[in-house]
PDB file of N, H, CA, C and O in Angstrom:
ATOM      1  N   UNK A   1      -7.171   0.590 -11.810  1.00  0.00           N
ATOM      2  CA  UNK A   1      -6.396   0.827 -10.608  1.00  0.00           C
ATOM      3  C   UNK A   1      -5.151  -0.064 -10.658  1.00  0.00           C
ATOM      4  O   UNK A   1      -5.246  -1.268 -10.894  1.00  0.00           O
ATOM      5  N   UNK A   2      -3.995   0.541 -10.434  1.00  0.00           N
ATOM      6  H   UNK A   2      -3.918   1.520 -10.242  1.00  0.00           H
ATOM      7  CA  UNK A   2      -2.767  -0.250 -10.427  1.00  0.00           C
ATOM      8  C   UNK A   2      -2.497  -0.817  -9.019  1.00  0.00           C
ATOM      9  O   UNK A   2      -3.254  -0.554  -8.085  1.00  0.00           O
ATOM     10  N   UNK A   3      -1.422  -1.588  -8.880  1.00  0.00           N
ATOM     11  H   UNK A   3      -0.807  -1.801  -9.639  1.00  0.00           H
ATOM     12  CA  UNK A   3      -1.117  -2.221  -7.591  1.00  0.00           C
ATOM     13  C   UNK A   3      -0.895  -1.191  -6.486  1.00  0.00           C
ATOM     14  O   UNK A   3      -1.405  -1.347  -5.376  1.00  0.00           O
ATOM     15  N   UNK A   4      -0.154  -0.165  -6.780  1.00  0.00           N
ATOM     16  H   UNK A   4       0.260  -0.038  -7.681  1.00  0.00           H
ATOM     17  CA  UNK A   4       0.129   0.853  -5.775  1.00  0.00           C
ATOM     18  C   UNK A   4      -1.145   1.522  -5.278  1.00  0.00           C
ATOM     19  O   UNK A   4      -1.311   1.748  -4.080  1.00  0.00           O
ATOM     20  N   UNK A   5      -2.022   1.831  -6.186  1.00  0.00           N
ATOM     21  H   UNK A   5      -1.887   1.648  -7.160  1.00  0.00           H
ATOM     22  CA  UNK A   5      -3.293   2.452  -5.818  1.00  0.00           C
ATOM     23  C   UNK A   5      -4.152   1.505  -4.986  1.00  0.00           C
ATOM     24  O   UNK A   5      -4.811   1.927  -4.036  1.00  0.00           O
ATOM     25  N   UNK A   6      -4.140   0.229  -5.346  1.00  0.00           N
ATOM     26  H   UNK A   6      -3.604  -0.114  -6.117  1.00  0.00           H
ATOM     27  CA  UNK A   6      -4.915  -0.760  -4.600  1.00  0.00           C
ATOM     28  C   UNK A   6      -4.379  -0.921  -3.174  1.00  0.00           C
ATOM     29  O   UNK A   6      -5.155  -1.048  -2.227  1.00  0.00           O
ATOM     30  N   UNK A   7      -3.066  -0.916  -3.026  1.00  0.00           N
ATOM     31  H   UNK A   7      -2.436  -0.813  -3.795  1.00  0.00           H
ATOM     32  CA  UNK A   7      -2.463  -1.027  -1.694  1.00  0.00           C
ATOM     33  C   UNK A   7      -2.824   0.205  -0.875  1.00  0.00           C
ATOM     34  O   UNK A   7      -3.230   0.086   0.281  1.00  0.00           O
ATOM     35  N   UNK A   8      -2.681   1.361  -1.457  1.00  0.00           N
ATOM     36  H   UNK A   8      -2.351   1.457  -2.396  1.00  0.00           H
ATOM     37  CA  UNK A   8      -3.023   2.609  -0.757  1.00  0.00           C
ATOM     38  C   UNK A   8      -4.478   2.593  -0.312  1.00  0.00           C
ATOM     39  O   UNK A   8      -4.787   2.964   0.820  1.00  0.00           O
ATOM     40  N   UNK A   9      -5.367   2.168  -1.195  1.00  0.00           N
ATOM     41  H   UNK A   9      -5.116   1.867  -2.115  1.00  0.00           H
ATOM     42  CA  UNK A   9      -6.792   2.103  -0.876  1.00  0.00           C
ATOM     43  C   UNK A   9      -7.041   1.136   0.278  1.00  0.00           C
ATOM     44  O   UNK A   9      -7.809   1.445   1.188  1.00  0.00           O
ATOM     45  N   UNK A  10      -6.406  -0.017   0.247  1.00  0.00           N
ATOM     46  H   UNK A  10      -5.781  -0.268  -0.493  1.00  0.00           H
ATOM     47  CA  UNK A  10      -6.577  -1.007   1.312  1.00  0.00           C
ATOM     48  C   UNK A  10      -6.075  -0.462   2.649  1.00  0.00           C
ATOM     49  O   UNK A  10      -6.720  -0.653   3.680  1.00  0.00           O
ATOM     50  N   UNK A  11      -4.932   0.213   2.633  1.00  0.00           N
ATOM     51  H   UNK A  11      -4.408   0.369   1.796  1.00  0.00           H
ATOM     52  CA  UNK A  11      -4.375   0.776   3.864  1.00  0.00           C
ATOM     53  C   UNK A  11      -5.289   1.865   4.430  1.00  0.00           C
ATOM     54  O   UNK A  11      -5.510   1.924   5.639  1.00  0.00           O
ATOM     55  N   UNK A  12      -5.812   2.714   3.568  1.00  0.00           N
ATOM     56  H   UNK A  12      -5.633   2.666   2.586  1.00  0.00           H
ATOM     57  CA  UNK A  12      -6.744   3.740   4.033  1.00  0.00           C
ATOM     58  C   UNK A  12      -8.001   3.104   4.624  1.00  0.00           C
ATOM     59  O   UNK A  12      -8.518   3.567   5.641  1.00  0.00           O
ATOM     60  N   UNK A  13      -8.481   2.057   3.993  1.00  0.00           N
ATOM     61  H   UNK A  13      -8.061   1.680   3.167  1.00  0.00           H
ATOM     62  CA  UNK A  13      -9.652   1.350   4.498  1.00  0.00           C
ATOM     63  C   UNK A  13      -9.361   0.755   5.880  1.00  0.00           C
ATOM     64  O   UNK A  13     -10.176   0.870   6.795  1.00  0.00           O
ATOM     65  N   UNK A  14      -8.222   0.135   6.018  1.00  0.00           N
ATOM     66  H   UNK A  14      -7.560   0.041   5.274  1.00  0.00           H
ATOM     67  CA  UNK A  14      -7.814  -0.470   7.284  1.00  0.00           C
ATOM     68  C   UNK A  14      -7.677   0.584   8.385  1.00  0.00           C
ATOM     69  O   UNK A  14      -7.972   0.313   9.549  1.00  0.00           O
ATOM     70  N   UNK A  15      -7.229   1.782   8.014  1.00  0.00           N
ATOM     71  H   UNK A  15      -6.989   2.002   7.069  1.00  0.00           H
ATOM     72  CA  UNK A  15      -6.995   2.862   8.972  1.00  0.00           C
ATOM     73  C   UNK A  15      -8.215   3.763   9.155  1.00  0.00           C
ATOM     74  O   UNK A  15      -8.097   4.873   9.674  1.00  0.00           O
ATOM     75  N   UNK A  16      -9.366   3.294   8.737  1.00  0.00           N
ATOM     76  H   UNK A  16      -9.462   2.392   8.315  1.00  0.00           H
ATOM     77  CA  UNK A  16     -10.579   4.072   8.916  1.00  0.00           C
ATOM     78  C   UNK A  16     -10.620   5.343   8.095  1.00  0.00           C
ATOM     79  O   UNK A  16     -11.300   6.303   8.458  1.00  0.00           O
ATOM     80  N   UNK A  17      -9.884   5.353   6.969  1.00  0.00           N
ATOM     81  H   UNK A  17      -9.332   4.573   6.673  1.00  0.00           H
ATOM     82  CA  UNK A  17      -9.880   6.503   6.075  1.00  0.00           C
ATOM     83  C   UNK A  17      -8.941   7.619   6.495  1.00  0.00           C
ATOM     84  O   UNK A  17      -8.949   8.692   5.892  1.00  0.00           O
ATOM     85  N   UNK A  18      -8.135   7.386   7.518  1.00  0.00           N
ATOM     86  H   UNK A  18      -8.129   6.514   8.008  1.00  0.00           H
ATOM     87  CA  UNK A  18      -7.247   8.422   8.046  1.00  0.00           C
ATOM     88  C   UNK A  18      -5.834   8.334   7.470  1.00  0.00           C
ATOM     89  O   UNK A  18      -5.116   7.377   7.759  1.00  0.00           O
ATOM     90  N   UNK A  19      -5.420   9.311   6.662  1.00  0.00           N
ATOM     91  H   UNK A  19      -6.003  10.089   6.427  1.00  0.00           H
ATOM     92  CA  UNK A  19      -4.048   9.305   6.154  1.00  0.00           C
ATOM     93  C   UNK A  19      -3.015   9.335   7.285  1.00  0.00           C
ATOM     94  O   UNK A  19      -1.947   8.735   7.174  1.00  0.00           O
ATOM     95  N   UNK A  20      -3.343  10.040   8.373  1.00  0.00           N
ATOM     96  H   UNK A  20      -4.211  10.528   8.463  1.00  0.00           H
ATOM     97  CA  UNK A  20      -2.432  10.078   9.527  1.00  0.00           C
ATOM     98  C   UNK A  20      -2.204   8.668  10.061  1.00  0.00           C
ATOM     99  O   UNK A  20      -1.068   8.289  10.347  1.00  0.00           O
ATOM    100  N   UNK A  21      -3.272   7.895  10.197  1.00  0.00           N
ATOM    101  H   UNK A  21      -4.194   8.203   9.964  1.00  0.00           H
ATOM    102  CA  UNK A  21      -3.150   6.542  10.724  1.00  0.00           C
ATOM    103  C   UNK A  21      -2.388   5.631   9.769  1.00  0.00           C
ATOM    104  O   UNK A  21      -1.691   4.716  10.209  1.00  0.00           O
ATOM    105  N   UNK A  22      -2.513   5.870   8.479  1.00  0.00           N
ATOM    106  H   UNK A  22      -3.079   6.613   8.121  1.00  0.00           H
ATOM    107  CA  UNK A  22      -1.729   5.108   7.506  1.00  0.00           C
ATOM    108  C   UNK A  22      -0.252   5.435   7.687  1.00  0.00           C
ATOM    109  O   UNK A  22       0.590   4.537   7.710  1.00  0.00           O
ATOM    110  N   UNK A  23       0.058   6.714   7.813  1.00  0.00           N
ATOM    111  H   UNK A  23      -0.626   7.443   7.794  1.00  0.00           H
ATOM    112  CA  UNK A  23       1.437   7.142   7.997  1.00  0.00           C
ATOM    113  C   UNK A  23       2.050   6.540   9.249  1.00  0.00           C
ATOM    114  O   UNK A  23       3.191   6.076   9.226  1.00  0.00           O
ATOM    115  N   UNK A  24       1.298   6.544  10.339  1.00  0.00           N
ATOM    116  H   UNK A  24       0.372   6.921  10.358  1.00  0.00           H
ATOM    117  CA  UNK A  24       1.801   6.099  11.632  1.00  0.00           C
ATOM    118  C   UNK A  24       1.357   4.682  11.973  1.00  0.00           C
ATOM    119  O   UNK A  24       1.303   4.316  13.147  1.00  0.00           O
ATOM    120  N   UNK A  25       1.044   3.899  10.977  1.00  0.00           N
ATOM    121  H   UNK A  25       1.088   4.197  10.024  1.00  0.00           H
ATOM    122  CA  UNK A  25       0.543   2.546  11.173  1.00  0.00           C
ATOM    123  C   UNK A  25       1.523   1.708  12.009  1.00  0.00           C
ATOM    124  O   UNK A  25       2.696   1.592  11.656  1.00  0.00           O
ATOM    125  N   UNK A  26       1.042   1.124  13.116  1.00  0.00           N
ATOM    126  H   UNK A  26       0.089   1.218  13.403  1.00  0.00           H
ATOM    127  CA  UNK A  26       1.909   0.311  13.954  1.00  0.00           C
ATOM    128  C   UNK A  26       2.002  -1.150  13.500  1.00  0.00           C
ATOM    129  O   UNK A  26       2.734  -1.935  14.104  1.00  0.00           O
ATOM    130  N   UNK A  27       1.283  -1.518  12.464  1.00  0.00           N
ATOM    131  H   UNK A  27       0.689  -0.881  11.973  1.00  0.00           H
ATOM    132  CA  UNK A  27       1.247  -2.910  11.992  1.00  0.00           C
ATOM    133  C   UNK A  27       2.416  -3.179  11.045  1.00  0.00           C
ATOM    134  O   UNK A  27       2.219  -3.506   9.875  1.00  0.00           O
ATOM    135  N   UNK A  28       3.625  -3.038  11.565  1.00  0.00           N
ATOM    136  H   UNK A  28       3.785  -2.773  12.516  1.00  0.00           H
ATOM    137  CA  UNK A  28       4.800  -3.124  10.708  1.00  0.00           C
ATOM    138  C   UNK A  28       5.063  -4.528  10.182  1.00  0.00           C
ATOM    139  O   UNK A  28       5.881  -4.702   9.280  1.00  0.00           O
ATOM    140  N   UNK A  29       4.387  -5.526  10.727  1.00  0.00           N
ATOM    141  H   UNK A  29       3.722  -5.384  11.460  1.00  0.00           H
ATOM    142  CA  UNK A  29       4.538  -6.892  10.218  1.00  0.00           C
ATOM    143  C   UNK A  29       3.614  -7.176   9.036  1.00  0.00           C
ATOM    144  O   UNK A  29       3.707  -8.240   8.424  1.00  0.00           O
ATOM    145  N   UNK A  30       2.737  -6.251   8.713  1.00  0.00           N
ATOM    146  H   UNK A  30       2.661  -5.386   9.210  1.00  0.00           H
ATOM    147  CA  UNK A  30       1.842  -6.390   7.568  1.00  0.00           C
ATOM    148  C   UNK A  30       2.676  -6.354   6.282  1.00  0.00           C
ATOM    149  O   UNK A  30       3.569  -5.519   6.139  1.00  0.00           O
ATOM    150  N   UNK A  31       2.386  -7.246   5.373  1.00  0.00           N
ATOM    151  H   UNK A  31       1.661  -7.925   5.490  1.00  0.00           H
ATOM    152  CA  UNK A  31       3.154  -7.282   4.125  1.00  0.00           C
ATOM    153  C   UNK A  31       2.959  -6.020   3.284  1.00  0.00           C
ATOM    154  O   UNK A  31       3.797  -5.710   2.436  1.00  0.00           O
ATOM    155  N   UNK A  32       1.873  -5.294   3.506  1.00  0.00           N
ATOM    156  H   UNK A  32       1.192  -5.546   4.195  1.00  0.00           H
ATOM    157  CA  UNK A  32       1.618  -4.063   2.754  1.00  0.00           C
ATOM    158  C   UNK A  32       2.260  -2.837   3.394  1.00  0.00           C
ATOM    159  O   UNK A  32       2.348  -1.785   2.760  1.00  0.00           O
ATOM    160  N   UNK A  33       2.703  -2.955   4.625  1.00  0.00           N
ATOM    161  H   UNK A  33       2.632  -3.809   5.141  1.00  0.00           H
ATOM    162  CA  UNK A  33       3.202  -1.794   5.380  1.00  0.00           C
ATOM    163  C   UNK A  33       4.253  -0.974   4.620  1.00  0.00           C
ATOM    164  O   UNK A  33       4.141   0.251   4.587  1.00  0.00           O
ATOM    165  N   UNK A  34       5.252  -1.587   4.019  1.00  0.00           N
ATOM    166  H   UNK A  34       5.343  -2.582   4.045  1.00  0.00           H
ATOM    167  CA  UNK A  34       6.268  -0.777   3.327  1.00  0.00           C
ATOM    168  C   UNK A  34       5.722   0.014   2.133  1.00  0.00           C
ATOM    169  O   UNK A  34       6.364   0.953   1.662  1.00  0.00           O
ATOM    170  N   UNK A  35       4.550  -0.364   1.651  1.00  0.00           N
ATOM    171  H   UNK A  35       4.028  -1.127   2.033  1.00  0.00           H
ATOM    172  CA  UNK A  35       3.975   0.254   0.449  1.00  0.00           C
ATOM    173  C   UNK A  35       2.703   1.041   0.760  1.00  0.00           C
ATOM    174  O   UNK A  35       1.961   1.397  -0.156  1.00  0.00           O
ATOM    175  N   UNK A  36       2.442   1.316   2.032  1.00  0.00           N
ATOM    176  H   UNK A  36       3.045   1.027   2.776  1.00  0.00           H
ATOM    177  CA  UNK A  36       1.176   1.898   2.464  1.00  0.00           C
ATOM    178  C   UNK A  36       0.899   3.288   1.901  1.00  0.00           C
ATOM    179  O   UNK A  36      -0.251   3.728   1.907  1.00  0.00           O
ATOM    180  N   UNK A  37       1.912   3.984   1.418  1.00  0.00           N
ATOM    181  H   UNK A  37       2.846   3.626   1.413  1.00  0.00           H
ATOM    182  CA  UNK A  37       1.704   5.311   0.841  1.00  0.00           C
ATOM    183  C   UNK A  37       1.394   5.243  -0.647  1.00  0.00           C
ATOM    184  O   UNK A  37       1.121   6.271  -1.267  1.00  0.00           O
ATOM    185  N   UNK A  38       1.432   4.072  -1.217  1.00  0.00           N
ATOM    186  H   UNK A  38       1.655   3.237  -0.714  1.00  0.00           H
ATOM    187  CA  UNK A  38       1.209   3.931  -2.649  1.00  0.00           C
ATOM    188  C   UNK A  38       2.499   3.943  -3.435  1.00  0.00           C
ATOM    189  O   UNK A  38       2.477   3.971  -4.666  1.00  0.00           O
ATOM    190  N   UNK A  39       3.629   3.922  -2.737  1.00  0.00           N
ATOM    191  H   UNK A  39       3.647   3.899  -1.738  1.00  0.00           H
ATOM    192  CA  UNK A  39       4.943   3.828  -3.360  1.00  0.00           C
ATOM    193  C   UNK A  39       5.897   3.191  -2.348  1.00  0.00           C
ATOM    194  O   UNK A  39       5.582   3.125  -1.160  1.00  0.00           O
ATOM    195  N   UNK A  40       7.024   2.737  -2.795  1.00  0.00           N
ATOM    196  H   UNK A  40       7.280   2.791  -3.760  1.00  0.00           H
ATOM    197  CA  UNK A  40       7.936   1.996  -1.929  1.00  0.00           C
ATOM    198  C   UNK A  40       8.706   2.899  -0.980  1.00  0.00           C
ATOM    199  O   UNK A  40       8.737   4.119  -1.139  1.00  0.00           O
ATOM    200  N   UNK A  41       9.321   2.275   0.002  1.00  0.00           N
ATOM    201  H   UNK A  41       9.296   1.283   0.131  1.00  0.00           H
ATOM    202  CA  UNK A  41      10.118   2.989   0.996  1.00  0.00           C
ATOM    203  C   UNK A  41      11.350   3.633   0.362  1.00  0.00           C
ATOM    204  O   UNK A  41      11.940   4.541   0.948  1.00  0.00           O
ATOM    205  N   UNK A  42      11.739   3.183  -0.807  1.00  0.00           N
ATOM    206  H   UNK A  42      11.260   2.446  -1.283  1.00  0.00           H
ATOM    207  CA  UNK A  42      12.908   3.737  -1.497  1.00  0.00           C
ATOM    208  C   UNK A  42      12.588   5.034  -2.236  1.00  0.00           C
ATOM    209  O   UNK A  42      13.490   5.750  -2.671  1.00  0.00           O
ATOM    210  N   UNK A  43      11.311   5.325  -2.371  1.00  0.00           N
ATOM    211  H   UNK A  43      10.579   4.744  -2.017  1.00  0.00           H
ATOM    212  CA  UNK A  43      10.867   6.516  -3.093  1.00  0.00           C
ATOM    213  C   UNK A  43      11.073   7.766  -2.237  1.00  0.00           C
ATOM    214  O   UNK A  43      10.856   7.740  -1.025  1.00  0.00           O
ATOM    215  N   UNK A  44      11.486   8.842  -2.866  1.00  0.00           N
ATOM    216  H   UNK A  44      11.663   8.864  -3.850  1.00  0.00           H
ATOM    217  CA  UNK A  44      11.723  10.102  -2.152  1.00  0.00           C
ATOM    218  C   UNK A  44      10.448  10.590  -1.459  1.00  0.00           C
ATOM    219  O   UNK A  44      10.519  11.195  -0.390  1.00  0.00           O
ATOM    220  N   UNK A  45       9.301  10.335  -2.052  1.00  0.00           N
ATOM    221  H   UNK A  45       9.243   9.843  -2.920  1.00  0.00           H
ATOM    222  CA  UNK A  45       8.034  10.767  -1.455  1.00  0.00           C
ATOM    223  C   UNK A  45       7.802  10.101  -0.102  1.00  0.00           C
ATOM    224  O   UNK A  45       7.200  10.693   0.792  1.00  0.00           O
ATOM    225  N   UNK A  46       8.288   8.856   0.044  1.00  0.00           N
ATOM    226  H   UNK A  46       8.778   8.375  -0.683  1.00  0.00           H
ATOM    227  CA  UNK A  46       8.177   8.153   1.320  1.00  0.00           C
ATOM    228  C   UNK A  46       8.943   8.915   2.400  1.00  0.00           C
ATOM    229  O   UNK A  46       8.416   9.175   3.482  1.00  0.00           O
ATOM    230  N   UNK A  47      10.180   9.267   2.099  1.00  0.00           N
ATOM    231  H   UNK A  47      10.609   9.056   1.220  1.00  0.00           H
ATOM    232  CA  UNK A  47      11.012   9.990   3.058  1.00  0.00           C
ATOM    233  C   UNK A  47      10.396  11.345   3.415  1.00  0.00           C
ATOM    234  O   UNK A  47      10.409  11.747   4.578  1.00  0.00           O
ATOM    235  N   UNK A  48       9.867  12.034   2.434  1.00  0.00           N
ATOM    236  H   UNK A  48       9.856  11.707   1.489  1.00  0.00           H
ATOM    237  CA  UNK A  48       9.250  13.336   2.674  1.00  0.00           C
ATOM    238  C   UNK A  48       8.045  13.197   3.606  1.00  0.00           C
ATOM    239  O   UNK A  48       7.860  13.999   4.522  1.00  0.00           O
ATOM    240  N   UNK A  49       7.249  12.196   3.368  1.00  0.00           N
ATOM    241  H   UNK A  49       7.398  11.545   2.624  1.00  0.00           H
ATOM    242  CA  UNK A  49       6.060  12.003   4.193  1.00  0.00           C
ATOM    243  C   UNK A  49       6.428  11.648   5.625  1.00  0.00           C
ATOM    244  O   UNK A  49       5.817  12.151   6.568  1.00  0.00           O
ATOM    245  N   UNK A  50       7.425  10.785   5.793  1.00  0.00           N
ATOM    246  H   UNK A  50       7.921  10.377   5.027  1.00  0.00           H
ATOM    247  CA  UNK A  50       7.847  10.411   7.136  1.00  0.00           C
ATOM    248  C   UNK A  50       8.492  11.593   7.853  1.00  0.00           C
ATOM    249  O   UNK A  50       8.344  11.736   9.066  1.00  0.00           O
ATOM    250  N   UNK A  51       9.199  12.431   7.120  1.00  0.00           N
ATOM    251  H   UNK A  51       9.319  12.314   6.134  1.00  0.00           H
ATOM    252  CA  UNK A  51       9.804  13.619   7.730  1.00  0.00           C
ATOM    253  C   UNK A  51       8.719  14.565   8.234  1.00  0.00           C
ATOM    254  O   UNK A  51       8.841  15.127   9.323  1.00  0.00           O
ATOM    255  N   UNK A  52       7.668  14.742   7.454  1.00  0.00           N
ATOM    256  H   UNK A  52       7.569  14.286   6.570  1.00  0.00           H
ATOM    257  CA  UNK A  52       6.551  15.578   7.897  1.00  0.00           C
ATOM    258  C   UNK A  52       5.897  14.989   9.139  1.00  0.00           C
ATOM    259  O   UNK A  52       5.564  15.718  10.073  1.00  0.00           O
ATOM    260  N   UNK A  53       5.713  13.682   9.151  1.00  0.00           N
ATOM    261  H   UNK A  53       5.984  13.090   8.392  1.00  0.00           H
ATOM    262  CA  UNK A  53       5.095  13.021  10.305  1.00  0.00           C
ATOM    263  C   UNK A  53       5.958  13.173  11.549  1.00  0.00           C
ATOM    264  O   UNK A  53       5.447  13.338  12.657  1.00  0.00           O
ATOM    265  N   UNK A  54       7.259  13.115  11.355  1.00  0.00           N
ATOM    266  H   UNK A  54       7.673  12.980  10.455  1.00  0.00           H
ATOM    267  CA  UNK A  54       8.198  13.245  12.479  1.00  0.00           C
ATOM    268  C   UNK A  54       7.994  14.581  13.194  1.00  0.00           C
ATOM    269  O   UNK A  54       8.063  14.649  14.421  1.00  0.00           O
ATOM    270  N   UNK A  55       7.747  15.622  12.436  1.00  0.00           N
ATOM    271  H   UNK A  55       7.692  15.566  11.439  1.00  0.00           H
ATOM    272  CA  UNK A  55       7.578  16.953  13.013  1.00  0.00           C
ATOM    273  C   UNK A  55       6.140  17.219  13.465  1.00  0.00           C
ATOM    274  O   UNK A  55       5.913  17.919  14.451  1.00  0.00           O
ATOM    275  N   UNK A  56       5.193  16.666  12.752  1.00  0.00           N
ATOM    276  H   UNK A  56       5.378  16.097  11.951  1.00  0.00           H
ATOM    277  CA  UNK A  56       3.789  16.936  13.063  1.00  0.00           C
ATOM    278  C   UNK A  56       3.253  16.059  14.191  1.00  0.00           C
ATOM    279  O   UNK A  56       2.422  16.500  14.984  1.00  0.00           O
ATOM    280  N   UNK A  57       3.732  14.811  14.261  1.00  0.00           N
ATOM    281  H   UNK A  57       4.408  14.453  13.617  1.00  0.00           H
ATOM    282  CA  UNK A  57       3.272  13.846  15.269  1.00  0.00           C
ATOM    283  C   UNK A  57       4.471  13.197  15.954  1.00  0.00           C
ATOM    284  O   UNK A  57       4.689  11.997  15.788  1.00  0.00           O
ATOM    285  N   UNK A  58       5.243  13.947  16.709  1.00  0.00           N
ATOM    286  H   UNK A  58       5.066  14.922  16.844  1.00  0.00           H
ATOM    287  CA  UNK A  58       6.509  13.410  17.235  1.00  0.00           C
ATOM    288  C   UNK A  58       6.357  12.183  18.121  1.00  0.00           C
ATOM    289  O   UNK A  58       7.159  11.255  18.012  1.00  0.00           O
ATOM    290  N   UNK A  59       5.363  12.148  18.989  1.00  0.00           N
ATOM    291  H   UNK A  59       4.712  12.902  19.077  1.00  0.00           H
ATOM    292  CA  UNK A  59       5.211  11.001  19.889  1.00  0.00           C
ATOM    293  C   UNK A  59       4.833   9.730  19.135  1.00  0.00           C
ATOM    294  O   UNK A  59       5.415   8.669  19.361  1.00  0.00           O
ATOM    295  N   UNK A  60       3.859   9.847  18.243  1.00  0.00           N
ATOM    296  H   UNK A  60       3.386  10.709  18.061  1.00  0.00           H
ATOM    297  CA  UNK A  60       3.431   8.693  17.467  1.00  0.00           C
ATOM    298  C   UNK A  60       4.541   8.225  16.532  1.00  0.00           C
ATOM    299  O   UNK A  60       4.751   7.025  16.352  1.00  0.00           O
ATOM    300  N   UNK A  61       5.243   9.177  15.944  1.00  0.00           N
ATOM    301  H   UNK A  61       5.073  10.152  16.090  1.00  0.00           H
ATOM    302  CA  UNK A  61       6.353   8.835  15.052  1.00  0.00           C
ATOM    303  C   UNK A  61       7.426   8.068  15.818  1.00  0.00           C
ATOM    304  O   UNK A  61       7.956   7.075  15.318  1.00  0.00           O
ATOM    305  N   UNK A  62       7.741   8.514  17.002  1.00  0.00           N
ATOM    306  H   UNK A  62       7.310   9.320  17.407  1.00  0.00           H
ATOM    307  CA  UNK A  62       8.756   7.849  17.813  1.00  0.00           C
ATOM    308  C   UNK A  62       8.339   6.410  18.143  1.00  0.00           C
ATOM    309  O   UNK A  62       9.183   5.515  18.177  1.00  0.00           O
ATOM    310  N   UNK A  63       7.063   6.189  18.382  1.00  0.00           N
ATOM    311  H   UNK A  63       6.378   6.916  18.354  1.00  0.00           H
ATOM    312  CA  UNK A  63       6.575   4.836  18.676  1.00  0.00           C
ATOM    313  C   UNK A  63       6.736   3.927  17.460  1.00  0.00           C
ATOM    314  O   UNK A  63       7.153   2.777  17.600  1.00  0.00           O
ATOM    315  N   UNK A  64       6.414   4.424  16.283  1.00  0.00           N
ATOM    316  H   UNK A  64       6.075   5.358  16.169  1.00  0.00           H
ATOM    317  CA  UNK A  64       6.585   3.635  15.062  1.00  0.00           C
ATOM    318  C   UNK A  64       8.063   3.312  14.849  1.00  0.00           C
ATOM    319  O   UNK A  64       8.411   2.190  14.482  1.00  0.00           O
ATOM    320  N   UNK A  65       8.922   4.288  15.078  1.00  0.00           N
ATOM    321  H   UNK A  65       8.639   5.200  15.377  1.00  0.00           H
ATOM    322  CA  UNK A  65      10.362   4.055  14.939  1.00  0.00           C
ATOM    323  C   UNK A  65      10.845   3.000  15.931  1.00  0.00           C
ATOM    324  O   UNK A  65      11.707   2.184  15.605  1.00  0.00           O
ATOM    325  N   UNK A  66      10.293   3.017  17.132  1.00  0.00           N
ATOM    326  H   UNK A  66       9.593   3.680  17.397  1.00  0.00           H
ATOM    327  CA  UNK A  66      10.648   2.015  18.137  1.00  0.00           C
ATOM    328  C   UNK A  66      10.254   0.622  17.669  1.00  0.00           C
ATOM    329  O   UNK A  66      11.024  -0.328  17.808  1.00  0.00           O
ATOM    330  N   UNK A  67       9.062   0.505  17.119  1.00  0.00           N
ATOM    331  H   UNK A  67       8.436   1.277  17.006  1.00  0.00           H
ATOM    332  CA  UNK A  67       8.589  -0.788  16.615  1.00  0.00           C
ATOM    333  C   UNK A  67       9.480  -1.298  15.477  1.00  0.00           C
ATOM    334  O   UNK A  67       9.806  -2.484  15.418  1.00  0.00           O
ATOM    335  N   UNK A  68       9.867  -0.400  14.584  1.00  0.00           N
ATOM    336  H   UNK A  68       9.602   0.563  14.632  1.00  0.00           H
ATOM    337  CA  UNK A  68      10.743  -0.784  13.470  1.00  0.00           C
ATOM    338  C   UNK A  68      12.074  -1.258  14.010  1.00  0.00           C
ATOM    339  O   UNK A  68      12.602  -2.277  13.566  1.00  0.00           O
ATOM    340  N   UNK A  69      12.616  -0.531  14.959  1.00  0.00           N
ATOM    341  H   UNK A  69      12.187   0.297  15.320  1.00  0.00           H
ATOM    342  CA  UNK A  69      13.907  -0.900  15.557  1.00  0.00           C
ATOM    343  C   UNK A  69      13.836  -2.260  16.232  1.00  0.00           C
ATOM    344  O   UNK A  69      14.745  -3.078  16.089  1.00  0.00           O
ATOM    345  N   UNK A  70      12.760  -2.499  16.965  1.00  0.00           N
ATOM    346  H   UNK A  70      12.022  -1.834  17.081  1.00  0.00           H
ATOM    347  CA  UNK A  70      12.574  -3.800  17.624  1.00  0.00           C
ATOM    348  C   UNK A  70      12.525  -4.927  16.602  1.00  0.00           C
ATOM    349  O   UNK A  70      13.135  -5.978  16.795  1.00  0.00           O
ATOM    350  N   UNK A  71      11.802  -4.705  15.524  1.00  0.00           N
ATOM    351  H   UNK A  71      11.305  -3.851  15.366  1.00  0.00           H
ATOM    352  CA  UNK A  71      11.683  -5.731  14.491  1.00  0.00           C
ATOM    353  C   UNK A  71      13.056  -6.015  13.865  1.00  0.00           C
ATOM    354  O   UNK A  71      13.404  -7.170  13.621  1.00  0.00           O
ATOM    355  N   UNK A  72      13.812  -4.979  13.612  1.00  0.00           N
ATOM    356  H   UNK A  72      13.529  -4.040  13.810  1.00  0.00           H
ATOM    357  CA  UNK A  72      15.136  -5.161  13.006  1.00  0.00           C
ATOM    358  C   UNK A  72      16.073  -5.902  13.949  1.00  0.00           C
ATOM    359  O   UNK A  72      16.878  -6.720  13.504  1.00  0.00           O
ATOM    360  N   UNK A  73      15.979  -5.628  15.233  1.00  0.00           N
ATOM    361  H   UNK A  73      15.326  -4.963  15.594  1.00  0.00           H
ATOM    362  CA  UNK A  73      16.823  -6.285  16.218  1.00  0.00           C
ATOM    363  C   UNK A  73      16.431  -7.734  16.474  1.00  0.00           C
ATOM    364  O   UNK A  73      17.263  -8.550  16.870  1.00  0.00           O
ATOM    365  N   UNK A  74      15.155  -8.050  16.246  1.00  0.00           N
ATOM    366  H   UNK A  74      14.479  -7.388  15.924  1.00  0.00           H
ATOM    367  CA  UNK A  74      14.671  -9.413  16.478  1.00  0.00           C
ATOM    368  C   UNK A  74      14.688 -10.267  15.213  1.00  0.00           C
ATOM    369  O   UNK A  74      14.565 -11.490  15.280  1.00  0.00           O
ATOM    370  N   UNK A  75      14.839  -9.629  14.085  1.00  0.00           N
ATOM    371  H   UNK A  75      14.939  -8.635  14.031  1.00  0.00           H
ATOM    372  CA  UNK A  75      14.670 -10.362  12.848  1.00  0.00           C
ATOM    373  C   UNK A  75      15.907 -10.615  12.123  1.00  0.00           C
ATOM    374  O   UNK A  75      15.883 -11.230  11.057  1.00  0.00           O
TER     375      UNK A  75
END
């Protein structure tokens, strides 16, 4: 198992095995958060997954975006 796979496995474990919960994870201060999909935020797959979440779970997605914005404004 490589690092990316180990991070993905840990995130799924933390989220009770739910890929949806990994996608919409509110724990943005977690050091693993940017890599929770098994690849970095710079990867095209990250953007694709977040775009799907935006349309499939609009309310939850908006909350995660709010948390990210707050962190950026405070940090």
